[in-house]
Residue, then its C-alpha position, 0 to 999 in steps of 0.5 A: x437802887x438806880x444807877x449813874x453813868x459817871x466818866x472819869x480820865x484815868x492813866x492806863x497803868x492806874x487801871x491795870x493796878x486796880x484790875x490787879x488790885x481786886x482781881x477783876x479784868x473789867x475795867x469799869x468794875x475795878x474803878x467803881x469797887x475802887x470809888x466805893x472803898x474809898x467812900x466806906x472805907x475812914x483810914x483817908x481822913x485827910x482832904x484838901x482845899x480844892x482851889x486858892x481863894x484869897x485868905x485861905x489859913x495856912x496850917x500854923x493858924x489852922x491848928x491853933x484855931x483848933x487848939x482853942x477850939x479843943x481847949x474851949x469845952x464846946x461841942x460845936x464849931x461855927x465857921x461863919x465865913x467859911x470860905x474854901x473850907x480850910x478850917x474843915x481840914x483841920x477839925x476832926x470828922x467827929x466834931x459837929x460842924x456848921x459852915x456859913x459863908x455869904x456867897x451862894x455861889x460858895x455855898x452852893x458848890x458845897x452842896x452839890x458835892x456833897x449831895x451829888x458828887x458822882x453827878x459833879x466830877x462826872x461834868x468837871x472831868x468833860x472840861x480841858x483847862x483852857x482860857x476860852x472855858x474859863x471866860x466863858x464859864x466866868x461871863x456864865x456866872x454873871x446870870x448864875x440864877x438862870x443855871x441850874x444849880x449843878x451847871x453853877x456848881x461846875x462853873x464857879x469851881x472851874x473859875x476859882x480854880x483858874x483865877x489868878x491868886x483865887x481873885x474872882x472880883x476881877x478874875x484873871x486866868x492862871x497860867x504856868x510860866x515855869x517849867x516845874x508847873x503846869x496847872x492843867x496838870x494841877x486842876x486834874x489833881x484836884x478833882x481826886x478830892x471831891x469824893x473825899x471833901x463829899x464824904x466829910x460835907x456829909x455831917x456838915x451843915x451848910x449855911x448861906x446867911x448874914x453873920x448876925x442871923x448865924x450867931x443869934x441862931x448859935x449863941x450858946x454856951x457848948x459853941x465856939x465860933x471861929x470868925x476870919x472875916x475880910x480884913x479891915x483895908x482887904x476888902x477890894x480883893x473880895x466878891x462881897x462886901x464887908x463894911x466898917x458897920x459890919x467889922x463893928x456888928x461883928x465885935x459887939x455880937x462876939x462880945x455878947x457870945x455866951x461860947x467861946x470865939x476865935x477871930x483872925x485879923x492882922x494887927x491894926x489900931x482901927x481892930x484893937x480899938x473894937x475888941x480891946x478889954x480885960x476879957x480878951x486876948x490876944x496871939x501873935x504870930x512871929x513872922x509875917x507873909x504875904x497877903x497877897x500884896x502887902x506884908x502884916x503881922x496875923x493874930x488870933x483874938x480870944x474871948x478866953x485865955x487860951x493856954x499856949x507856950x511858944x517854942x523859946x517855952x514862954x506863954x504868948x497868949x496876951x490880954x488885948x489891950 
């Protein structure tokens, strides 16, 4: 087995704790054993998204999508527009998951984290949280085809984390402006989740395809599709274009999907025209939240009647007409 050198920044007190825990005076050995234990044990199954991302789903929506999947009877979960991998945080580790995104920088990042986590962490740990580094790496990404997969992944992770509100279309460096926030500290804290995410991704299929190709490949009764595409009216916040024709194609293909699906959306007249029918149902959420400059009402559209009772004891899954 070949050995690889990895560079870490770790507090002196934490090193002492690890030495005591693993009964060794060797600092490198203590850290190595801690990493191996993290990778080998299954008790730490919690994972987190690594950086802000436009359209990231809050826990309440993630839980409802998982609830729908569990009621659907399907065996495969396809995240058609995976984004920051938020849905992966809510799904059980024993579920077969396929994640897809048209953003090649994003899927390359996840592939590198899955296949070369030590190399990735080593490179990321070398970078301070700096606007100079942010600007350099953001500029490098404009010619990503000339970068190695590892360097491209590091640059995209750094730029995504540093971008204000996660906006990569015209990124601005996110700085700390209050005494109780520290972006530099948050940056290094996010790195601790990379090894756990790598572990989770070992049994996840990562695709970088147009959604139409994915739906054709996974059109089966045992497949649950979760579609969290760009919301109508929010296209300017994203790097990739999603046109009205794309929305129409998605609606037609989901309607003919042999399995079950859930679609995230905001309540909008044009979307209602695409999905309303006697065979579709909707779950509306009680309150609104900001995305990122406008308030809107969130909803989930299904092609089956999921059982759902709200806090008042009423069934709140309604036909989508």
